[in-house]
Each structure stands twice: as structure tokens, then as C-alpha cells.
C-alpha positions as CSV (number, residue, x, y, z in Angstrom):
1,M,36.6,-140.5,-44.5
2,I,39.7,-139.4,-44.3
3,R,38.1,-136.1,-44.3
4,I,37.1,-136.8,-40.9
5,L,39.5,-138.1,-39.4
6,F,42.0,-136.0,-40.4
7,P,41.1,-133.3,-38.6
8,L,40.1,-136.1,-35.6
9,L,43.8,-136.6,-36.0
10,L,45.6,-132.7,-35.5
11,A,42.8,-132.7,-33.2
12,T,45.0,-135.1,-30.5
13,A,47.9,-135.0,-31.7
14,A,47.4,-131.2,-30.6
15,L,47.4,-132.6,-27.4
16,P,49.4,-134.7,-26.4
17,A,49.6,-134.6,-23.2
18,A,46.5,-135.9,-22.0
19,A,48.1,-139.7,-23.5
20,S,51.3,-140.3,-23.9
21,T,51.3,-142.3,-27.1
22,I,48.1,-142.7,-29.5
23,Y,48.0,-145.7,-31.7
24,K,46.6,-145.5,-35.7
25,C,45.1,-148.7,-35.9
26,T,43.9,-150.6,-38.8
27,D,41.2,-153.0,-39.1
28,E,40.8,-156.2,-41.9
29,N,38.4,-154.2,-43.4
30,G,39.9,-150.8,-43.6
31,A,38.8,-149.0,-41.3
32,I,40.5,-146.2,-38.9
33,L,40.6,-145.8,-35.8
34,I,42.6,-143.8,-33.7
35,S,43.3,-144.4,-30.0
36,N,45.2,-143.6,-27.1
37,A,45.7,-147.5,-26.4
38,K,47.2,-149.6,-28.2
39,V,43.8,-152.5,-29.5
40,D,45.2,-155.3,-31.6
41,K,48.5,-156.2,-34.0
42,N,47.7,-153.4,-36.0
43,C,48.5,-150.8,-34.1
44,K,51.2,-148.1,-34.8
45,P,52.2,-145.6,-33.0
46,V,51.1,-141.9,-34.0
47,V,51.7,-139.3,-31.2
48,S,54.6,-140.4,-29.3
49,A,54.6,-137.5,-26.0
50,P,58.1,-138.0,-24.3
51,D,57.8,-136.9,-20.6
52,T,57.3,-133.3,-19.7
53,S,57.0,-133.4,-16.0
54,V,59.3,-130.5,-14.2
55,P,59.7,-131.2,-10.4
56,A,58.7,-128.2,-8.4
57,P,61.4,-126.2,-6.6
58,R,62.0,-125.8,-3.4
59,A,60.7,-124.1,-1.6
60,K,62.7,-121.2,0.1
61,A,62.5,-121.1,3.9
62,P,60.2,-118.8,5.5
63,A,62.1,-114.9,6.3
64,A,61.3,-113.6,9.8
65,A,58.3,-110.7,9.4
66,N,60.0,-107.8,10.4
67,P,63.5,-107.9,10.0
68,S,66.1,-105.7,11.7
69,P,69.1,-104.7,9.9
70,A,72.6,-105.9,11.7
71,G,73.4,-103.0,13.5
72,F,70.3,-101.6,15.1
73,P,70.0,-100.9,17.9
74,K,67.4,-103.2,20.5
75,V,65.8,-102.0,23.6
76,A,66.2,-102.8,27.2
77,E,63.2,-104.8,28.5
78,D,61.9,-103.3,31.6
79,T,62.6,-99.6,29.3
80,Q,60.1,-100.9,26.4
81,K,57.3,-101.6,29.1
82,A,57.8,-98.7,29.9
83,R,57.2,-97.2,26.6
84,D,54.4,-98.8,26.6
85,G,53.2,-97.8,30.1
86,D,53.4,-94.8,29.3
87,R,51.1,-95.1,26.0
88,R,48.2,-97.2,27.5
89,R,48.5,-93.9,30.3
90,I,47.9,-91.5,28.1
91,L,45.5,-93.1,25.5
92,E,43.2,-93.8,29.1
93,Q,43.5,-90.2,29.7
94,E,43.0,-89.9,25.7
95,L,40.0,-91.7,26.6
96,A,38.6,-90.5,29.2
97,S,39.0,-86.1,28.0
98,E,37.0,-87.5,25.0
99,Q,34.2,-89.5,26.6
100,K,33.5,-86.4,28.9
101,S,33.6,-83.6,25.5
102,L,30.7,-86.2,24.2
103,E,28.4,-85.7,27.2
104,A,28.9,-82.6,26.4
105,A,28.5,-82.4,22.6
106,R,24.9,-84.3,24.1
107,K,24.2,-81.7,25.7
108,D,24.2,-79.3,23.8
109,L,22.5,-81.9,21.1
110,S,19.6,-82.2,23.5
111,D,19.9,-78.4,24.6
112,Q,19.4,-77.5,20.3
113,E,16.3,-80.0,20.5
114,A,14.4,-79.0,23.0
115,A,14.8,-75.7,22.2
116,K,13.1,-76.9,18.8
117,A,15.5,-75.7,16.7
118,S,15.5,-76.3,12.9
119,P,17.2,-79.2,11.5
120,D,19.3,-76.8,9.1
121,R,20.7,-75.6,12.7
122,L,21.5,-79.6,14.8
123,Q,23.9,-80.5,12.6
124,P,26.7,-79.5,12.9
125,Y,25.8,-80.8,17.0
126,R,25.4,-83.8,15.5
127,D,28.2,-84.0,13.9
128,R,30.4,-82.7,16.8
129,L,28.5,-85.2,18.3
130,G,29.7,-88.1,16.0
131,Q,32.9,-87.7,15.8
132,H,33.5,-88.1,19.2
133,E,31.7,-91.6,19.1
134,R,34.3,-92.2,16.2
135,N,37.1,-91.1,18.3
136,I,36.0,-93.1,21.5
137,Q,35.7,-96.0,19.5
138,A,39.8,-96.0,17.2
139,I,40.7,-95.1,21.0
140,N,39.6,-98.1,22.4
141,R,41.0,-100.0,18.9
142,E,44.5,-98.5,20.2
143,L,43.8,-100.0,23.8
144,S,43.2,-103.2,22.8
145,N,46.2,-103.5,20.3
146,L,48.5,-103.2,23.2
147,K,50.4,-105.7,24.7
């Protein structure tokens, strides 16, 4: 019986945080009971865990997303709007140019397909077509990101 209770006592001693106090109780027959609750008068505390809770550190105030250095020059609002307008105009010109190039690449590919060119000869035309489609998608993403 002691062989069973001693490892149990060690196991409960290893986990004092699970219950604040562990009691060893002996009844009138001499049987030993290990419990986290005091069952009767014959219970003696075996393990008593101190309060180990530590308050969490206070949360820091969130910092600005992109703080500017103290001496960083500011741009006037109308100057920034003019720059944004120029950027939009340039992107729209690039989009129009890419769409024209895409149509030309489609025409070249259809001409080669009509001439019954081999798949190896068609691949550069397909690659060029795919490149123009990806460029158009990228320009559209840039335009959607503008303010």
C-alpha cells in the first residue's frame, strides 16, 4: 500500500499549482487518503502552494503606424494631390498602351494559329500574350490602390 501511496504523494507534490493545499488524511483503520479537501479532523497539510500569480504587465500605448522623424519635411496637400493625379494619369496611359499591345499579341497569335504553326512556334506568342495580361492586372491593382 505504501508503494502505491508514496509515488502518488510525489506526483501530487509535483503539481502544487493544481490545488492550493494537499492533505494527508488517516482514518481510524490506519488507511491513508490524499486529497485536496480536508475530509475530517485527522487531515494534515502535506503541500501548501504559495500564491504565485503575477499581474500581467501593463499594455503599452500603440505606436503610430509609420512615425515620421521630427525634422521630416511635410508636403502641402495640393502638391500631394497633384502628384497623385500625375501618377493616376501615367498609370492610365500605361494601361492603354498595354491593352493595345495585348490586342496586337492576340492578333499575332491568331495569325500563327491560322497558319497552322507547330506548338513550339506558338509558345513565344502565348508567352507574350500572358505577359501583357499580367501587366494589365498589375496596373489595375495599382490603380485600385490609389486614393
